[in-house]
C-alpha atoms as one frame of an Amber mdcrd trajectory, in Angstrom:
protein
  -0.157   0.069  -0.036   1.102   3.524  -0.455   2.994   5.450   1.910   3.039
   9.189   0.461   0.734  11.807   1.730  -0.756  14.440  -0.447  -3.141  17.213
   0.916  -3.682  20.275  -1.295  -4.454  23.167   1.191  -5.339  25.584  -1.610
  -8.743  23.637  -2.240 -11.811  25.808  -2.061 -14.084  24.951   1.231 -17.257
  25.592  -0.773 -17.662  21.939  -0.954 -20.526  19.765  -2.572 -22.953  20.048
   0.448 -26.464  18.793   0.106 -29.384  18.389   2.444 -28.316  20.862   4.901
 -28.307  24.741   4.574 -25.326  26.666   5.616 -24.147  30.182   5.162 -21.685
  31.166   2.589 -18.377  28.996   2.337 -15.905  30.029   4.843 -12.292  30.584
   4.393  -9.851  27.982   5.848  -9.593  30.071   8.775 -13.270  29.866   9.881
 -13.688  26.404   8.340 -14.530  24.578  11.450 -16.548  27.226  13.395 -20.242
  26.400  14.374 -22.644  27.716  12.155 -26.590  27.982  12.235 -28.026  24.724
   9.913 -31.010  23.703   8.856 -31.176  19.802   7.982 -33.470  17.880   6.013
 -31.597  14.820   6.330 -29.884  12.703   3.582 -31.127   9.046   3.549 -32.598
   8.199   0.057 -31.420   5.703  -2.261 -27.537   5.540  -3.144 -27.249   7.288
  -6.648 -25.254   5.416  -9.090 -23.346   2.135  -8.230 -22.408   1.636  -4.606
 -18.370   0.827  -3.801 -18.713   0.740  -0.116 -21.773   0.789   1.862 -20.281
  -0.831   5.320 -23.209  -3.006   5.757 -21.099  -5.583   7.641 -17.681  -4.224
   8.428 -15.182  -1.478   7.649 -14.661  -2.931   3.907 -10.938  -2.809   3.888
 -10.710   0.858   5.073  -7.610   1.784   6.968  -6.427   4.925   8.537  -3.644
   6.902   6.590  -0.652   6.508   8.743   1.995   8.451   6.448   4.042  11.230
   8.185   2.848  14.903   7.625   4.984  17.792   6.674   3.253  20.935   7.429
  -0.004  19.392   8.067   0.305  17.042  11.358  -1.501  13.517  10.346  -3.030
  12.504  13.591  -3.048   8.930  12.236   0.544   8.970  12.198   1.742   6.325
  14.966   4.231   8.801  16.242   1.543  11.954  16.249   1.507  11.380  20.141
  -2.583  12.232  19.806  -4.231  11.613  23.259  -6.328   9.442  22.932  -5.257
   8.285  19.563  -8.069   8.766  16.924  -9.971   5.571  16.187 -11.803   3.974
  13.218 -14.392   1.466  13.634 -17.384  -0.174  12.326 -20.914   1.326  13.545
 -23.556  -1.154  12.945 -26.537   1.194  14.250 -26.194   4.148  12.087 -25.978
   4.625   8.465 -27.471   6.328   5.363 -29.644   4.896   3.793 -29.164   1.693
   5.998 -27.465   0.899   9.250 -23.893   0.169   8.863 -21.202   3.021   8.409
 -17.603   3.927   9.099 -16.817   5.805  12.469 -14.123   8.173  13.253 -13.350
   9.441  16.645 -10.799  12.413  15.998  -9.013  14.188  18.865  -8.201  17.538
  16.938  -6.184  19.628  19.296  -5.318  22.734  16.811  -4.952  24.205  13.363
  -3.315  22.338  10.543  -4.265  18.732  11.636  -6.031  16.018   9.553  -6.954
  12.430   9.652  -7.765  10.369   6.456  -8.996   6.760   5.779  -8.870   4.850
   2.362  -9.706   1.677   0.661  -6.735   0.245  -1.596  -7.952  -1.602  -4.694
  -4.140  -2.038  -5.746  -2.695  -2.164  -9.392  -4.077  -5.557  -9.849  -7.800
  -4.191  -9.599  -7.608  -0.662 -11.011 -11.003   0.994 -11.472 -12.009   2.892
 -14.647 -13.928   5.900 -13.319 -13.579   8.312 -16.326 -16.420  10.911 -16.564
 -17.863   9.981 -13.040 -18.591  11.589  -9.903 -17.801  10.044  -6.602 -20.163
  10.761  -3.633 -20.288   9.693   0.076 -22.495  10.672   2.852 -20.969  12.079
   6.281 -22.528  12.947   9.630 -21.081  14.675  12.749 -22.504  12.224  15.756
 -20.513  13.629  18.874 -18.025  15.648  20.154 -17.508  19.186  20.488 -15.825
  20.183  17.042 -17.015  20.164  13.308 -14.329  19.685  11.168 -14.267  20.160
   7.403 -14.206  17.033   4.897 -13.459  15.883   1.425 -13.195  12.660  -0.594
 -10.392  11.868  -2.905  -8.934   9.411  -5.282  -5.672   8.310  -5.996  -4.225
   6.803  -9.455  -1.447   5.018 -10.762  -0.125   2.551 -13.247   2.754   1.009
 -11.180   1.622   1.471  -7.436   5.219   3.127  -6.906   4.143   6.609  -7.564
   0.607   8.277  -7.150  -1.659  11.250  -8.604  -4.615  12.465  -6.856  -7.782
  14.189  -7.588  -9.938  15.961  -4.566 -13.259  16.974  -4.200 -13.772  20.726
  -2.579 -13.880  20.871   1.150 -17.036  20.830   2.746 -18.295  22.441   5.981
 -19.689  20.261   8.519 -22.286  20.661  11.082 -22.977  19.692  14.572 -26.661
  18.791  13.988 -27.605  15.122  13.147 -27.510  15.523   9.513 -26.402  13.487
   6.825 -24.276  15.672   4.085 -23.203  14.620   0.869 -19.428  15.013  -0.132
 -18.728  14.592  -3.827 -15.698  14.339  -6.428 -16.197  15.275 -10.089 -13.468
  13.056 -11.618 -13.965  15.290 -15.032 -13.356  18.385 -13.128 -11.918  18.004
  -9.550 -11.414  20.699  -7.241  -7.802  20.206  -7.515  -5.489  17.389  -8.918
  -2.030  16.322  -9.453  -0.461  16.442 -12.870  -0.642  12.663 -13.651  -4.173
  12.089 -12.462  -5.863   9.428 -14.708  -9.447   8.467 -13.806  -9.172   5.405
 -15.913  -6.624   3.833 -13.406  -7.915   4.467  -9.556  -6.128   2.390  -7.269
  -7.607   3.923  -4.116 -10.452   6.273  -2.777 -11.045   7.656   0.462 -12.148
  10.580   2.910 -10.218  13.215   4.747 -11.066  15.177   7.816  -9.015  18.438
   8.499  -9.085  20.969  11.288  -8.684  24.167   9.141  -5.779  27.012   9.456
  -5.411  29.954  11.454  -7.435  30.326  15.032  -9.050  26.992  15.419 -10.993
  26.236  18.515 -10.396  22.490  18.189 -11.546  19.648  20.151 -12.639  15.981
  19.553 -15.073  15.083  16.819 -17.056  11.718  16.193 -18.344  11.170  12.636
 -19.728   8.494  10.472 -19.180   7.968   6.841 -21.249   5.847   4.508 -22.382
   5.086   0.926 -19.607   5.658  -1.222 -20.673   5.699  -4.862 -19.678   6.200
  -8.479 -22.301   7.629 -10.910
């Protein structure tokens, strides 16, 4: 599996957020502050083809443990986060059916992140050309609202990788399922060799923000990755 870490800080925070109404998109500095939201909930049928629904388990998802540089990866074994972040299966919550990927993340300041991914590998690359990746996310506990995105990695050799990222989406503390999206034709950001016909990994990243951040622990669930 890959060991490199790519996180593009210039991504717009105006992400694809549906089923919740928020104020105008924030900057990175206020990307995780409380906002007044009105949630309708997102629990209808999964659009397109499901690729991870977590009905029985975590479906091969693992925490990204790569060392960060300017951004601290709380999943790195030497990160020193107390308590360490966790990734587990929640069999009680999900959208549209029970079963989801649960994160407990002890954010303590700005420029911190946690990611998790599923690795297909170069023996089973996916052709997601002209597709849109979707996932659902909800804050279920804690005292902090991070921002989030979905991404994919592509490679022909699995020795070097290129990436495409959706826009960061502001999350909220109300019990509301939101949707994260990544347009693989026109991603919010990408590296030069990104090839949507050779996807070897997909995942989600949670980010504390930059500037003045009143961070804290966040508990979130993610469900219903799909390609449409």
